[in-house]
C-alpha positions in Angstrom: 13.0 -66.5 54.3 11.9 -68.1 51.1 14.2 -67.6 48.1 12.9 -65.4 45.3 14.1 -65.9 41.7 13.8 -63.0 39.3 14.0 -63.3 35.6 17.8 -62.9 35.3 18.4 -65.6 37.9 15.7 -67.8 36.3 17.5 -67.8 32.9 20.8 -68.9 34.6 19.0 -71.7 36.5 17.2 -72.9 33.4 20.5 -73.0 31.5 22.2 -74.9 34.2 19.4 -77.5 34.5 19.1 -77.8 30.7 22.8 -78.6 30.5 21.9 -81.7 32.5 18.7 -82.3 30.7 18.5 -81.2 27.0 14.7 -81.6 27.1 14.2 -79.4 30.1 12.2 -76.3 29.2 10.2 -73.6 31.0 6.7 -72.6 30.0 5.6 -69.5 32.0 2.9 -66.9 31.8 4.1 -63.5 30.7 3.6 -62.0 34.2 5.1 -64.7 36.4 8.7 -64.3 37.3 8.9 -66.9 40.1 8.6 -70.6 39.4 6.0 -72.5 41.5 8.8 -74.9 42.5 12.3 -73.7 43.4 15.2 -76.2 43.4 16.7 -75.9 46.9 19.0 -78.9 47.6 20.6 -81.9 45.8 21.2 -84.8 48.2 23.6 -87.5 46.9 22.6 -91.1 47.3 25.9 -92.9 46.7 26.3 -96.5 45.6 22.8 -96.8 44.3 22.4 -97.9 40.7 19.3 -98.4 38.5 15.7 -97.2 38.8 14.3 -95.3 41.7 10.7 -96.0 42.5 8.3 -94.5 45.1 8.9 -92.6 48.4 7.4 -92.3 51.9 8.2 -90.2 54.9 8.5 -90.7 58.7 7.5 -87.1 59.7 8.5 -87.4 63.4 12.1 -88.5 62.7 12.3 -86.4 59.5 13.2 -89.5 57.5 12.6 -89.9 53.7 12.5 -93.5 52.4 13.4 -94.1 48.8 12.7 -97.4 47.1 15.8 -98.1 45.0 14.2 -100.8 42.9 17.2 -101.3 40.7 19.5 -101.6 43.7 17.3 -103.9 45.8 17.5 -101.4 48.7 15.5 -98.8 50.5 17.6 -95.7 51.2 16.9 -93.8 54.4 17.6 -90.0 54.2 17.7 -87.5 57.1 15.9 -84.5 55.6 17.4 -82.0 58.0 21.0 -83.3 57.6 20.5 -83.8 53.9 22.3 -87.2 53.7 21.7 -90.9 53.6 21.8 -92.4 57.1 21.0 -96.0 56.3 20.5 -98.4 53.5 18.0 -101.3 54.1 19.3 -104.2 52.2 18.0 -107.7 51.2 14.9 -106.5 49.2 13.7 -107.8 45.9 12.8 -104.9 43.5 11.1 -102.7 46.1 8.3 -100.6 44.7 5.9 -98.9 47.1 7.1 -98.1 50.6 4.7 -96.9 53.3 5.5 -95.6 56.7 2.5 -95.9 59.2 3.2 -93.6 62.2 0.5 -95.0 64.5 2.3 -98.3 64.7 5.8 -97.0 63.9 6.4 -99.5 61.1 7.7 -99.3 57.5 6.0 -101.5 54.9 7.8 -102.3 51.6 6.2 -104.0 48.6 8.6 -106.1 46.5 7.8 -106.9 42.9 10.3 -109.7 42.4 9.4 -112.2 45.2 5.8 -110.9 45.8 6.3 -110.1 49.4 5.5 -107.1 51.6 8.2 -106.8 54.2 7.5 -105.1 57.5 10.2 -103.2 59.4 10.5 -101.6 62.8 10.3 -97.8 62.4 13.1 -97.0 64.8 15.7 -99.7 64.0 14.6 -100.9 60.5 14.8 -104.5 61.8 12.7 -106.9 59.8 9.6 -107.9 61.6 7.7 -110.0 59.1 7.1 -110.9 55.4 3.7 -111.3 53.9 3.2 -113.2 50.7 1.1 -111.5 48.0 2.0 -113.9 45.2 2.5 -111.5 42.3 3.8 -108.0 42.0 2.7 -106.0 45.1 3.2 -102.4 44.1 1.5 -99.2 45.5 0.3 -99.0 49.1 -1.9 -96.6 51.0 -2.9 -96.2 54.7 -6.6 -95.4 55.4 -6.9 -93.5 58.7 -10.6 -94.2 59.0 -10.4 -98.0 58.9 -6.8 -98.1 60.2 -5.9 -100.5 57.4 -3.0 -100.7 55.0 -4.2 -101.2 51.4 -1.9 -103.1 48.9 -2.3 -103.2 45.1 -1.0 -106.5 43.7 -1.4 -109.1 40.9 -1.5 -109.1 37.1 -4.4 -110.7 35.2 -6.3 -111.3 38.5 -5.2 -108.1 40.2 -6.7 -106.5 43.2 -6.4 -104.4 46.3 -5.9 -106.3 49.6 -5.7 -105.1 53.2 -3.2 -105.6 56.1 -4.1 -104.9 59.7 -1.0 -103.0 60.9 -1.7 -104.0 64.5 -1.2 -107.7 63.8 0.5 -107.5 60.4 -2.0 -110.1 59.0 -4.0 -109.9 55.8 -7.6 -109.3 56.6 -11.0 -108.8 54.9 -11.8 -109.1 51.2 -9.7 -108.5 48.1 -11.2 -105.8 45.9 -10.8 -107.2 42.4 -9.5 -105.2 39.5 -9.4 -106.3 35.9 -5.6 -106.2 35.6 -2.6 -104.9 37.5 -3.5 -102.0 39.8 -1.2 -99.1 39.4 -1.5 -96.0 41.6 -4.8 -95.9 43.6 -6.5 -93.6 46.1 -8.8 -94.6 49.0 -11.4 -92.0 50.0 -11.1 -90.9 53.6 -14.8 -90.0 54.0 -16.4 -91.7 51.0 -16.9 -95.3 50.2 -14.7 -95.8 47.1 -11.3 -96.8 46.0 -10.1 -95.3 42.7 -7.6 -97.3 40.7 -5.5 -96.8 37.5 -5.8 -100.1 35.5 -4.1 -99.7 32.1 -4.3 -103.4 31.6 -8.1 -103.3 31.5 -8.3 -101.0 28.5 -6.7 -97.9 29.9 -9.4 -97.1 32.4 -9.9 -95.7 35.9 -11.8 -98.2 38.0 -14.1 -96.9 40.8 -14.6 -99.7 43.4 -17.5 -99.5 45.9 -16.0 -100.8 49.2 -19.4 -102.0 50.5 -20.3 -104.1 47.5 -17.1 -104.6 45.6 -18.8 -103.4 42.4 -16.4 -101.9 39.8 -17.4 -99.0 37.5 -15.0 -98.2 34.6 -14.3 -94.6 33.6 -12.8 -94.5 30.1 -9.9 -92.2 29.1 -11.2 -91.6 25.6 -8.3 -92.2 23.3 -5.5 -91.9 26.0 -3.4 -94.7 27.2 -0.9 -95.8 29.9 -2.4 -94.2 33.1 -0.1 -94.9 36.0 -0.1 -91.9 38.4 -3.1 -90.7 40.4 -4.0 -88.1 43.1 -7.2 -87.1 44.8 -8.7 -83.8 45.9 -11.4 -85.3 48.1 -12.8 -82.0 49.4 -13.8 -80.9 45.9 -14.6 -84.4 44.6 -11.9 -84.3 42.0 -9.7 -87.2 40.9 -6.5 -86.6 38.9 -4.9 -89.2 36.6 -2.0 -88.8 34.2 -1.5 -90.7 31.0 1.7 -91.3 29.0 0.2 -91.8 25.6 -0.6 -88.9 25.0 0.9 -87.1 28.1 -2.2 -85.6 29.6 -3.6 -84.6 33.0 -7.2 -85.8 33.1 -9.6 -84.5 35.8 -12.6 -86.6 36.8 -15.6 -85.8 39.0 -15.1 -88.5 41.7 -18.8 -88.7 42.4 -20.1 -89.2 38.9 -17.1 -90.3 36.9 -17.6 -87.6 34.3 -14.5 -86.0 32.8 -14.1 -82.4 33.8 -10.9 -81.4 32.1 -7.8 -82.6 30.3 -4.5 -80.7 29.8 -1.2 -81.5 28.2 1.3 -82.6 30.9 4.9 -83.8 31.4 5.6 -87.1 29.7 6.6 -90.4 31.3 4.9 -89.5 34.6 5.0 -92.0 37.5 3.9 -89.7 40.4 1.5 -86.9 40.8 0.7 -84.9 44.0 -2.1 -82.5 45.0 -0.9 -79.5 47.1 -4.2 -78.7 49.0 -3.1 -75.4 50.5 -2.4 -73.9 47.1 -4.9 -76.0 45.1 -2.0 -77.0 42.9 -1.1 -80.2 41.1 2.5 -81.4 40.5 3.1 -83.9 37.6 6.6 -85.4 37.7 7.7 -86.4 34.2 10.6 -88.4 33.0 11.2 -86.2 30.0 12.9 -83.6 32.3 10.1 -81.4 33.6 7.6 -81.2 36.4 4.2 -79.7 35.2 2.6 -77.5 37.8 -1.2 -76.9 37.3 -3.4 -74.5 39.2 -7.0 -75.4 40.1 -8.8 -72.1 39.7 -12.1 -73.8 40.7 -13.1 -77.5 40.6 -14.0 -77.3 36.9 -11.2 -75.1 35.7 -7.4 -75.7 35.6 -4.4 -74.1 34.0 -0.7 -74.8 33.5 1.3 -72.5 35.7 4.8 -73.7 34.5 6.8 -76.6 33.3 9.6 -76.6 35.9 13.0 -77.9 34.8 14.2 -81.2 36.4 16.3 -83.9 34.7 15.6 -86.7 32.2 14.7 -89.9 34.1 13.0 -88.2 37.1 9.6 -89.9 37.4 8.9 -90.4 41.1 8.9 -88.3 44.3 7.0 -87.3 47.4 5.2 -84.0 48.4 6.0 -83.4 52.1 3.2 -81.2 53.3 4.6 -79.9 56.6 7.7 -78.5 54.9 6.2 -77.5 51.5 8.8 -79.6 49.8 8.6 -81.8 46.8 11.3 -84.5 46.8 12.2 -86.2 43.5 14.5 -89.2 42.7 17.3 -88.7 40.2 18.8 -91.9 38.9 22.6 -92.3 38.7 24.1 -91.2 35.3 27.6 -91.8 34.3 29.9 -90.6 37.0 27.1 -88.8 38.8 25.6 -90.6 41.8 21.9 -91.1 42.3 20.3 -88.1 44.1 17.2 -86.7 45.7 16.4 -83.2 44.7 14.4 -80.9 47.0 12.0 -78.3 45.5 10.3 -75.7 47.7 6.8 -74.9 46.7 6.2 -71.1 46.2 3.0 -69.1 46.5 
């Protein structure tokens, strides 16, 4: 049975979280007494220092992989047991991990040495290292083409592909005009959408057939890092840091549909398709939850308290859980917090 939090309990929870994060606040509608995300569990990740970057999941084994960039490890967490079961060592500033179930492999992009390392999904034994030269970062798996897409590079950045059957680089490199941050690959369309703050703080829409790049301006906003896609409604979501804003684009035309103030210092955003909801994870100590009322209209449901420094996470659809990474602070170890999505 899902937990329900009434106003009295809500006040206590906010006070407790705010004691960890002075900036944590709640912005609710007058009628809502249940937050859209409920903190359910705090999983310690002992012995891990520094920045936590992106996550991925092995759904079959119920394993969560956390890139501990500042620790040069990937931490493997058993989601049912709620504990770390293994630490994959020997990495070099791991950024974007990606588990591909069809081949049972874990791919990890490493910023420091420019390599994507490939591991066995069952044993985490290293299979291969692929050289990308400079700063491989986010990765995505495209089910239609059965390819792994890798964002990499700085001045001459781009999106490259790996064939997970052979673990070889294949095909063309889709060029971007700067380092590609978060990107999304259309499942049924023919485009890749990329955040490229180095190219004048724009979203780039890349035609996969021709390689043609179209730039969508952010009109006075800067530092766009996180991105999510609602392909069914043709809506693309990007989040800027200066000013902290959720910007909604029509993914077919590139026209701006909406912009709303969001959590600051965001590095991950997720679209909850079953609820038509958007979760913006912000390092200032809140997670902004937005409701898509229809493809052209959005509203802030709540700013859910988290903790200062939380910027990354993973929305695990089968369990309706949002996992976020909490860096170590003082005597407190690094942690992964589990939030349950509420209707």
